Backbone as a chain_set.jsonl record, in Angstrom:
{"seq": "MSTFYTVTTIDRIPPGASRCVEVGGREIALFNLAGTVYALDDRCSHEDAPLSEGEIEGETVVCPWHLARFEIKTGKVLSAPACAGVETFAVRVRDGVVQVAIDDGTGG", "coords": {"N": [[54.188, 133.341, 88.813], [56.967, 134.629, 87.924], [58.524, 137.446, 86.988], [60.881, 138.833, 85.169], [62.513, 142.237, 85.442], [64.454, 145.098, 83.916], [66.603, 147.15, 85.973], [68.91, 148.256, 86.67], [72.117, 148.84, 85.525], [75.291, 147.342, 86.168], [77.627, 148.838, 86.96], [76.455, 150.642, 88.331], [76.587, 150.012, 90.584], [78.696, 149.026, 92.086], [80.966, 146.339, 93.409], [80.568, 145.864, 97.002], [78.963, 147.861, 97.731], [75.75, 149.621, 98.122], [71.583, 149.671, 96.638], [69.429, 151.408, 96.301], [65.921, 150.302, 93.967], [63.22, 150.636, 92.265], [60.635, 148.636, 91.849], [57.832, 147.441, 89.774], [56.421, 149.241, 91.632], [57.6, 148.381, 94.506], [60.281, 149.079, 96.563], [62.783, 147.433, 96.234], [66.354, 146.557, 97.443], [69.69, 146.588, 96.228], [72.341, 144.436, 96.63], [75.963, 144.546, 96.479], [77.945, 141.977, 96.659], [81.023, 140.595, 96.479], [80.791, 141.003, 93.267], [78.754, 139.511, 92.426], [74.78, 139.85, 92.618], [72.489, 140.494, 95.209], [69.26, 140.809, 95.999], [66.922, 142.767, 98.242], [63.835, 142.931, 99.972], [63.499, 146.281, 100.532], [62.654, 147.002, 102.755], [62.793, 146.991, 106.353], [61.885, 144.406, 108.691], [61.298, 145.604, 111.077], [60.834, 148.351, 111.524], [60.236, 149.436, 108.877], [62.731, 150.757, 108.18], [64.841, 151.694, 105.561], [66.545, 149.255, 104.303], [68.651, 149.195, 101.913], [70.416, 151.533, 102.76], [71.712, 150.727, 105.245], [74.708, 149.472, 106.798], [76.674, 147.363, 105.174], [78.321, 144.805, 106.229], [80.299, 141.962, 105.727], [78.519, 139.612, 104.652], [76.187, 140.598, 105.741], [73.848, 143.102, 106.158], [73.258, 146.18, 108.205], [71.086, 147.162, 109.907], [69.761, 150.69, 109.241], [68.429, 152.241, 111.011], [67.886, 150.989, 113.955], [69.529, 148.977, 114.459], [69.113, 146.345, 113.592], [70.171, 143.408, 111.707], [70.398, 141.406, 109.246], [70.777, 138.699, 106.897], [72.197, 138.744, 103.77], [72.424, 137.391, 101.58], [69.855, 135.617, 102.17], [68.123, 136.832, 103.937], [67.27, 136.573, 105.469], [66.495, 137.188, 109.383], [68.986, 138.145, 111.483], [69.059, 139.342, 113.955], [67.796, 141.222, 116.937], [66.191, 144.347, 116.631], [64.307, 143.531, 115.213], [62.156, 140.767, 114.154], [61.613, 138.925, 112.191], [62.296, 137.68, 108.798], [63.224, 139.098, 105.676], [61.729, 139.381, 102.414], [63.419, 137.713, 99.687], [64.786, 138.513, 96.137], [64.88, 136.714, 92.72], [68.005, 137.39, 91.13], [69.084, 138.489, 88.422], [72.471, 139.082, 85.717], [73.19, 140.47, 82.674], [74.942, 140.971, 79.961], [76.038, 143.5, 81.288], [73.947, 144.492, 82.86], [71.561, 144.863, 84.938], [69.004, 142.568, 86.18], [65.623, 142.271, 88.081], [63.707, 139.452, 89.219], [60.023, 139.821, 89.879], [57.183, 138.357, 91.203], [54.641, 137.991, 89.187], [52.294, 137.628, 89.359], [50.516, 135.73, 88.474], [50.924, 133.276, 88.879], [51.707, 130.708, 87.959]], "CA": [[55.42, 132.978, 87.544], [57.684, 135.546, 88.203], [59.037, 138.229, 85.16], [62.509, 139.71, 85.112], [62.601, 143.579, 85.022], [65.924, 145.486, 84.095], [66.404, 147.613, 87.026], [69.969, 149.288, 86.379], [73.259, 148.657, 85.119], [75.772, 146.919, 87.065], [78.744, 149.754, 87.187], [75.948, 151.757, 89.397], [76.124, 148.985, 92.233], [80.047, 148.452, 92.618], [81.248, 145.881, 94.508], [80.465, 146.247, 97.997], [77.829, 148.509, 97.496], [74.218, 148.633, 97.975], [71.379, 150.601, 95.833], [67.322, 150.768, 96.126], [65.703, 150.533, 93.122], [61.762, 150.407, 92.304], [60.536, 147.266, 90.186], [56.078, 146.947, 89.86], [55.546, 149.612, 92.862], [57.88, 147.878, 95.312], [61.477, 149.154, 96.493], [63.814, 146.357, 96.254], [67.527, 146.892, 98.012], [70.537, 145.358, 95.757], [73.566, 144.597, 97.373], [76.573, 143.688, 95.129], [78.833, 141.551, 97.338], [82.136, 140.509, 95.975], [80.343, 140.865, 92.213], [77.497, 139.183, 92.904], [73.981, 141.026, 92.993], [71.613, 140.099, 95.631], [68.103, 141.947, 95.864], [65.946, 141.971, 99.209], [63.003, 143.768, 99.961], [64.116, 147.218, 101.261], [62.365, 147.455, 104.298], [63.632, 146.505, 107.868], [60.898, 143.767, 108.882], [60.948, 146.128, 112.171], [60.076, 149.636, 111.094], [60.503, 149.935, 107.574], [63.655, 151.409, 107.674], [65.427, 151.095, 104.671], [67.894, 148.538, 104.255], [70.184, 149.885, 101.485], [71.116, 152.686, 103.312], [72.794, 150.312, 105.91], [76.18, 149.323, 106.462], [77.25, 146.131, 104.993], [78.735, 144.347, 106.909], [80.729, 141.115, 105.191], [77.49, 139.354, 104.166], [75.313, 141.014, 106.341], [73.456, 144.463, 106.187], [73.066, 146.27, 109.565], [69.431, 148.182, 109.851], [70.356, 152.112, 109.972], [67.835, 153.024, 112.438], [68.097, 150.18, 114.821], [70.649, 148.481, 114.021], [68.744, 144.689, 113.569], [71.003, 142.462, 111.335], [69.829, 140.743, 107.787], [71.731, 137.902, 105.65], [71.504, 139.865, 102.255], [72.08, 135.869, 100.618], [68.34, 134.824, 102.298], [67.276, 137.834, 103.698], [67.183, 136.073, 107.575], [66.617, 138.016, 110.671], [70.129, 137.306, 112.352], [69.743, 140.185, 115.435], [66.361, 142.009, 116.89], [64.774, 144.792, 117.179], [63.603, 142.852, 114.008], [62.136, 138.965, 114.349], [61.524, 138.767, 110.786], [63.084, 138.226, 108.233], [63.008, 140.288, 104.424], [61.349, 138.873, 100.808], [64.965, 137.619, 98.643], [64.245, 138.323, 94.618], [65.853, 136.386, 92.249], [68.836, 138.831, 90.01], [70.457, 137.815, 87.169], [73.243, 140.179, 85.072], [73.461, 140.048, 80.948], [75.607, 142.432, 79.342], [76.152, 144.404, 82.319], [72.418, 145.4, 82.913], [71.232, 143.824, 86.234], [67.489, 142.668, 86.597], [65.033, 141.455, 88.916], [62.462, 139.188, 89.136], [59.074, 139.832, 90.525], [56.059, 137.857, 90.851], [53.428, 138.664, 88.19], [50.427, 137.259, 90.161], [49.838, 134.836, 87.438], [50.898, 131.837, 89.951], [52.573, 129.747, 86.83]], "C": [[55.682, 134.399, 87.933], [58.389, 136.589, 86.392], [60.657, 139.048, 85.408], [62.495, 141.273, 84.71], [63.69, 144.081, 84.865], [65.473, 146.653, 85.098], [67.538, 148.947, 87.403], [71.068, 148.588, 85.897], [74.322, 148.506, 86.405], [77.301, 147.686, 87.694], [77.97, 150.766, 88.053], [76.153, 151.041, 90.282], [77.271, 147.902, 92.052], [80.125, 147.884, 93.675], [81.059, 146.363, 96.145], [79.701, 147.551, 98.686], [76.383, 148.189, 97.423], [73.421, 149.854, 96.974], [69.834, 150.494, 95.995], [67.234, 151.498, 94.42], [63.63, 150.165, 92.997], [61.679, 149.655, 91.251], [58.674, 147.205, 90.799], [55.433, 147.729, 91.308], [56.461, 149.144, 94.379], [59.082, 148.228, 95.406], [62.073, 148.11, 96.703], [65.672, 147.377, 96.4], [68.229, 145.828, 96.862], [71.709, 145.788, 96.666], [74.324, 144.031, 96.005], [78.097, 143.437, 96.346], [79.721, 140.355, 96.038], [81.837, 139.944, 94.032], [79.576, 140.106, 91.709], [76.51, 139.733, 93.616], [72.857, 140.294, 93.819], [70.618, 141.092, 96.148], [66.832, 141.415, 97.12], [64.922, 142.891, 99.208], [63.945, 144.986, 101.059], [64.044, 147.669, 102.152], [62.471, 146.528, 104.874], [62.077, 145.695, 107.805], [60.485, 144.867, 111.012], [59.688, 147.296, 112.356], [60.164, 150.002, 110.006], [61.758, 150.134, 107.282], [64.5, 151.292, 106.131], [66.707, 150.861, 104.456], [69.209, 148.702, 103.502], [70.443, 150.893, 101.926], [71.617, 152.104, 104.402], [74.021, 150.18, 105.646], [75.959, 148.118, 106.332], [78.383, 145.719, 105.556], [79.54, 142.59, 106.439], [79.087, 140.697, 104.223], [76.131, 139.29, 104.938], [75.259, 142.709, 106.188], [72.689, 144.779, 107.668], [71.451, 147.31, 109.023], [69.832, 149.501, 110.299], [69.273, 152.829, 110.931], [67.875, 152.257, 113.761], [68.744, 149.066, 115.121], [70.04, 146.437, 113.989], [70.063, 143.958, 111.841], [70.088, 141.495, 109.979], [71.273, 140.203, 107.058], [71.366, 138.887, 104.234], [71.737, 138.531, 101.54], [70.955, 135.67, 100.531], [67.884, 135.933, 102.796], [66.872, 137.711, 105.322], [67.496, 136.837, 108.299], [67.855, 137.592, 111.076], [70.087, 138.345, 113.865], [68.26, 141.145, 115.322], [67.082, 143.519, 117.273], [63.713, 143.38, 115.985], [63.389, 141.416, 114.653], [61.623, 138.56, 113.23], [62.118, 138.349, 109.988], [62.501, 139.245, 106.408], [62.439, 139.045, 103.237], [62.685, 139.099, 100.68], [63.672, 138.029, 96.761], [65.76, 137.661, 93.8], [66.754, 137.549, 91.127], [69.396, 137.855, 88.928], [70.823, 138.945, 86.101], [73.194, 139.698, 83.976], [73.726, 140.904, 80.746], [75.548, 143.503, 80.508], [75.073, 145.174, 82.88], [71.677, 144.35, 83.826], [69.441, 143.846, 85.588], [66.906, 141.754, 87.569], [63.546, 141.086, 88.703], [61.575, 139.103, 89.844], [57.743, 138.897, 90.331], [54.965, 138.514, 90.653], [52.117, 138.607, 88.514], [49.832, 136.189, 89.227], [49.651, 133.026, 88.168], [51.36, 130.393, 88.982], [53.748, 129.601, 86.975]], "O": [[54.8, 135.211, 88.214], [58.546, 136.284, 85.21], [60.938, 140.007, 86.128], [62.461, 141.485, 83.498], [64.43, 143.64, 85.745], [64.32, 147.083, 85.133], [67.361, 150.009, 87.999], [70.818, 147.383, 85.876], [74.308, 149.241, 87.393], [77.945, 147.234, 88.641], [78.608, 151.704, 88.533], [75.738, 151.631, 91.281], [77.194, 146.679, 91.929], [79.691, 148.317, 94.743], [81.566, 147.46, 96.379], [79.839, 148.045, 99.805], [75.823, 147.183, 96.985], [74.077, 150.792, 96.521], [69.198, 149.462, 95.784], [67.826, 152.412, 93.848], [63.035, 149.427, 93.783], [62.238, 149.731, 90.157], [58.345, 146.98, 91.963], [54.483, 147.311, 91.97], [55.967, 149.586, 95.416], [59.64, 147.879, 94.366], [61.742, 147.714, 97.821], [66.058, 148.37, 95.784], [67.774, 144.728, 96.549], [71.995, 146.855, 97.208], [73.882, 143.453, 95.012], [78.928, 144.26, 96.729], [79.259, 139.644, 95.145], [82.365, 138.957, 93.518], [79.618, 139.93, 90.491], [76.674, 140.122, 94.772], [72.225, 139.452, 93.182], [71.015, 142.125, 96.688], [66.137, 140.399, 97.139], [65.055, 143.788, 98.376], [64.728, 144.735, 101.976], [64.804, 148.5, 102.649], [62.36, 145.381, 104.441], [61.182, 146.139, 107.085], [59.577, 144.637, 111.81], [58.555, 147.346, 112.835], [60.194, 151.232, 109.959], [62.125, 149.763, 106.167], [64.558, 150.088, 105.884], [67.675, 151.618, 104.397], [70.354, 148.529, 103.921], [71.0, 151.48, 100.999], [72.256, 152.987, 104.973], [74.555, 150.573, 104.609], [75.192, 147.55, 107.11], [79.438, 146.317, 105.342], [79.022, 141.812, 107.241], [78.658, 141.4, 103.308], [75.266, 138.415, 104.897], [76.24, 143.449, 106.118], [71.855, 144.054, 108.209], [71.092, 147.886, 107.996], [70.21, 149.67, 111.459], [69.45, 153.919, 111.475], [67.899, 152.978, 114.759], [68.444, 148.292, 116.029], [70.738, 145.512, 114.402], [70.575, 144.84, 111.152], [68.995, 141.003, 110.259], [72.317, 140.787, 106.768], [70.363, 139.542, 103.951], [70.992, 138.544, 100.56], [70.462, 135.495, 99.417], [66.972, 136.334, 102.073], [66.348, 138.518, 106.089], [68.605, 137.365, 108.214], [67.901, 136.362, 111.042], [70.92, 138.173, 114.755], [67.729, 141.62, 114.318], [68.094, 143.764, 117.928], [62.735, 142.663, 116.198], [64.169, 140.923, 115.469], [61.001, 137.511, 113.398], [63.245, 138.65, 110.383], [61.463, 139.894, 106.282], [62.823, 137.879, 103.339], [63.283, 140.065, 101.153], [62.487, 137.869, 96.47], [66.961, 137.854, 93.989], [66.164, 138.391, 90.45], [69.97, 136.768, 88.852], [69.95, 139.656, 85.603], [73.144, 138.469, 83.933], [73.088, 141.888, 81.12], [74.755, 144.427, 80.328], [75.209, 146.318, 83.314], [71.296, 143.234, 83.471], [68.853, 144.677, 84.896], [67.434, 140.694, 87.905], [62.591, 141.75, 88.301], [61.807, 138.325, 90.769], [57.325, 138.771, 89.18], [54.372, 139.302, 91.39], [51.136, 139.25, 88.14], [48.647, 135.869, 89.327], [48.834, 132.111, 88.068], [51.296, 129.236, 89.4], [54.388, 128.916, 86.177]]}, "num_chains": 1, "name": "protein.A"}
């Protein structure tokens, strides 16, 4: 089962921007695409580069170290040198507060 955690406010991630937050000891990259916030594991599957520091091109983030590309909405890898996608997380925004769902380990 997942639990939603408050991580920031929407005004701190304007459209077209990204931000790294920590949730339950994990670094999560938040991306605001035209007013909708998406959350990915912040570490590139190639060599752990911070995806939140990558360039956003449309619905894609480009890894800042070796230029691998990931689809922001799904975490799917789109180009080498990465060969695996990254985990995505559910996001909700309520009254300007951004919350990210993280598995709490209960399995329910």
